[in-house]
Structures are given as C-alpha cells and as structure tokens.
N, C-alpha and C positions, 0 to 999 in steps of 0.2 A: 386201262381199256374199257370201254362201255360193253356192259352186255346187251344181250338181245332183249331181255325186259326193260332195260334202260332205253335203248332206242325207241321201243315200243312206246315208252312213256312220251319221250320227246315228241313222237309223231302223233301221239294222242293229244298232246299240247297245242301242237302246230294246228290241228284239226278245229279246234275250238278257237284259237287265236286268228285264223283265216276266216272263219265264220263272222267272228266279231268285226273284223276290219271290213269286211263285205257289208255289214249292216251300216256301220259308220260311213262307207264309202257311196252308198246308196244315196245319202241326203245330198250329196254333192252332184251326183248325177242328176237327183230329182230338180237341182238348182239350175240345170241346164249347162253343165261344163263337165267335160271328162275329168276324170282323176288325174291324167298327165298336165292337163291346163291348170288345175288347181296346182299341182306341183309347180309348175312354170311360174305361175305368179307369186309362189312362196319364194322360190328362188330369186326372182328378180328383186323381192322386196329387202332379201338379207344379203344380196351380193352386192359390195361396192364395184363401180366400173363395171357392171354387168354387159356382157356381150352375148351374141347368138353363139358363138363358140363355146364360152364358158358355159352355158346353158347346155350345150349339146353333151359336153365332155362330163359336166356334174350328173345329168340325169340320164346319158347313155339313150339319147333320142337321135333319130335319124335326121341329118341336116335338111334334107328337103320337107319333112313334117314340120320341124322346128320352124322352118321359113315360113310355112303356111300359118302356122300358130301365130308368130310374132305379127305377121300380117294382120290377120284377123284381131288380136287385141289392138293393134295400132289403128284399124278401121272403126272399132268400139271406142276408142278416146281412152283405153286402161294404159296404155304406155305410150312414152315419148321417147324419141331417139335424140341424140346430139353427137356431133363429131368430136372426136378425141382432139386435143390441142397439140398432140406432138404426132399423132399419126392421122392423116386424111383417110386412110384405109379403114380405120376403125370407128364404128359407132356404138355409143354406150346406150343402154335401155335402161330405163327406170318407170317405175310405176307413177302415172298421174294421180292427181287428188281423187278422181273417178275410179281409176284402177285400185288405190288404196281401200276406198270405201267400199269396194265390189269384195277386193280379198277380205276385208273385214267382215263382211255379211256372210261371205262363205265359211269362215272361221267360226262365227256364231252359229251357223247351222250344223257344223260340225261338232261344237260343243254340247249343243241342245241333244244331238243324237248321243253321245258320249254319257251326259246325264240320264239319259232316259235307260241305257243299259244297266248304268249302276243303281238306279233307283229301286230295283228289284230286291237289292240286297239290303239287309240290315246295316246300320252305321257301323257296326263292329265288323262286319265282312267286307264292306266297301275298304275299310282302313287295312284289313288283312289281305285283300287282293291287291290294292296300291303298294303298299309295304313289299308284297312278292314282286310286282312288275317292277319296282324301283331296285330292288336286288338283284334282279336277272339282267336289266340293263346295264346296271353298273358291274356286274362282275365280268360278262362279255366284254363290255366297251372298255374298260381297265385293262383287260388283257391283251387288247388288240389296238388301242388308239395309241397314235403319238401327238403328246401335248407340248406346245412351246408358247413361252410367253414373251413377247418382243415388244420394242417401241412401235409408236405408230408411225405411219407414211400418211402423205395426203391421200392416197387413195382410201385410207381406212376410213375416211371422215364422213362419206356416204353411208357406210355400213352403221357406224355409231348413230347418227341420225335415224335412219331407216328402221333399225331394229329397237330403238326407244319407241318410236312411235308405233310400230306393229305390236311389239309385246305390251306395251302399256294399255294400247286399245285392247287388244285380245283378251290380258286378263284383269284389266281394272276398268276398262270401257271410258277411259280418259277422253275427253272432247278434242276438237280441233283448235281450241284456245291453248291446250297443253301441246300439241304438236307445234304450232307456230312459236310456243315458247322454247321447245327444243330445239328447232332451227336457230334461233337468236343464239341461245348460250352456248352452244356447240361452235357456231361460227365466231362469236365473240371469244370464246377459248382459244381458237387457232390462229384468230387475227393477233392476240396480245401474247401466243405463245413463246416462251423463253427456256429454252433448255437447261441452263441453270438454277430455274426457280419453280420449274412445272414439269410434268409428264403426263404421258397418256399410253398406257400399254393394253396391247391386244393379245386375247387369248387365242390360239389357234388348236384347232383339233384335226388332225390329218391334213394340215396346209389351208383349213379353212378357217376364218374369223369365227369366234365361239363365245366372245365375250369381251368386255373391257373396264379398264378403271382409271381415272385420271386424278391429279393432284394439281390445283391452281393457287399461286401465290396470291394472298388477300393483302397482307402487309409483312413487314420482315419477320415477325413473330408468329404468323396466323397462316394455315393453308386451310383449303375446302378440299374434301375428297369428291369427285364428281364422276357422272357417268358409270357408275357401277351396274354391269348387266352382265346375266348369263344366258345363253341360250337353255332352254326347258331341258335338254338332253344332258347338260353339263351339271346340273344342279345336284346337291346333296350327294357330292363326288369330292368335295374338299377344296375345288377351285376356288369357290368364293373365298375361301379363308386364305389361298394362297394369294389372290390378286390383293386382297386388303393388306395382308403382311407385307407384301413387295411396296405397296403403296406408303404403309407407314414407314417402313425402313428408308424408303428416299427422303420422307418428311423430316425424319431423324437426322439424315446425313447433311440435310440441306439447313438444319439447325432451326426450323420451326420448332415453337414451344406450344402449340395448341393447334388441333384440326378439328373442323367440324364437317358436317354433311346435312342436306336435307333432304327429307324423304316423305313418305305418306303413310298414315296410319293402317291402311289395307296390306302395307307389306310387311307381313307377320313375320316370314322367314328371315327376310334381309335384316329386320330390326333385331331379331335375336342374334344374329351374326355381328351386328354392330356391339349390342349389349356385351358379348362374349369377348370383344376385343377392349373393352373397357370404356366404351362410349356411354353418355346418359344424357337423357332428354332435357332439352332446355327449354323448349316453348312450344306450343303448338296453335295454329291459326286455320281458320275456315279458306278453304279454297273450292267453293263451290263452282265457280268459273270454269274449273278442270272437270268436274263433274258431280253427279249427285252424292252428298255426304263424303265428300274428300276433304280430309283434314292433312294439312301439310305440318311437318314436324323438323325440328332442329335438334339435332344430337352432336354433343362435344366430346372431345378426348383431350386431356390434359398431358402432354408428353413429358412434363418435368415430374410427375409422379414416380416415386421408384416402382420399378418393375413392369411399367407401361411402356 
C-alpha cells in the first residue's frame, strides 16, 4: 500500500513532468500544429493499413473531429488515400513524401526543445535523469504490457517500411536516398520470400506492431539478418535480444552456417547487441549518399563455432 507521503511524491513528480511536457509541446504549437494533429501524423506514419477508424480508436478522438483533420491534411497534401483491394468501403491513409518531410520537421523541432531542457544539466546529471526515466518507463510498462512475437502478414509490410524510414530520419537524419533503398530492399524481400528459408517476425505490444527482424537466404550456407528495428519505447527492455535470439534459432534450424548483417557506425547500441551475440565487424565503407559521415558496416557470425 502506498502511504500518503508516497502519493505526495508521485503527485510532485507529475507536476514537474507535466510542466516539462508543456514546454516540449509548445514548440509544436508554435510550428502551426495542434498536439493532436502531430499525434495523428505520428500514428499514420507507424500504422500499416491505417484508416480513420483505427486512428479514432488508437487516439480516442471524436469521429467528426478526425474527419475534419484528415480532410485538412489531404488538402495540404500531407496524406493520400487508397481503396482497399478487398473491401471497397475501406480507404487506407498514408503519408505522402511531403507529409513525411513535414512530420520529420516537427520531430526535429521537438528534439531541439528536449535538448534545450537537458542542456541546463551537467553530463552526469543528464545521464542520471535519463537512466531514471528509462527505469520508470520499463518498470511500469513491463508490469502492464502484453508482448507477442509473430510471423508477418502482408499488412505488416507498410509498417516495416514506414517505421524504418521515420526512425532512421529522426535518429540518424538519413537521406531520401536511404528511404528509396528501404523501399527497394523490403519489396525485394517480400517478392522473393520463401517460408522454408526466410522469416520476418513482428514484435507486438498490446496488439500494436512495435518492432521487427528478418532472416533472408543468401545461399544454402549463408543468411542475412535484416530489418531489425524496435520502437523507442521498447528499447533497453530485452526485446532486441529476444528478436535476435529467435532469428538465430531459425538460422540454426534451417542449417545456415553463417549469418551476416549490415548496419551503420552510428547505431552504437545495436552494434553492442550484435557483439554480445558473437557477431564481429568484417568491413566498413563510406555511405555519404545516405547522409553526412555515414559509414556502413558488415558484421558476421559463424554458427559452426561451438557455443554460438
């Protein structure tokens, strides 16, 4: 049971938390968008086969208000609609390239505001606060979230593409050249997909996609680990390790002797995860067409080594 003093501590924390949220959110308001509009753009960017009904349910927004918002976005060229191939009553919504650029701009504005808040702290205090935030998020989420990992369906493809583009831009500022590369490699994987040699698993949190990983056959002895991604709120909770372990178990089951993956130097946390699983860096090369100072790396894992 929580004591009165403990409840007061929670309320005090909430007061500071809400004040900081208002400061962060004010930057979005100054950019000409409501907070709800920004949330809707985010949800469209991360939801495969997004519809107005899904947005209404996920964000708990009045249907008439949602309809007006979608009409506004469509008029501004931020979204486009397409008819479902199986149900003519359903219209899917996705961001246009203009919409994605505008969403990225809003993300940059919000990121700058967060940096502005933290820059008043010393490096040590910044890390202390960040560690505490991650701990609070993880403890409360782990106690309440329902996590599943399942094979992909066709409806997941848009999610994998969209979130790779959005997250790599938001976190690494990779270019449109990289976005086009993501389109190409994901669709190539799907076109050539063979369940006997390949897999693509989706991590779900409370029924919503929150991460992915794939294995693609290269030849009888070699596979490539691909499309490894976690939503920010799922990181540092052990789910990255679970996805990789599942993918490597698949590789062993199919008799692959070697696995490799491609990443970039800036993915420090992911590279550490790869290293703890026995991967080692083979080569690196310039990928400046993806962004400033971007270095691509290849990491290999020999599955024939005992204990790997």
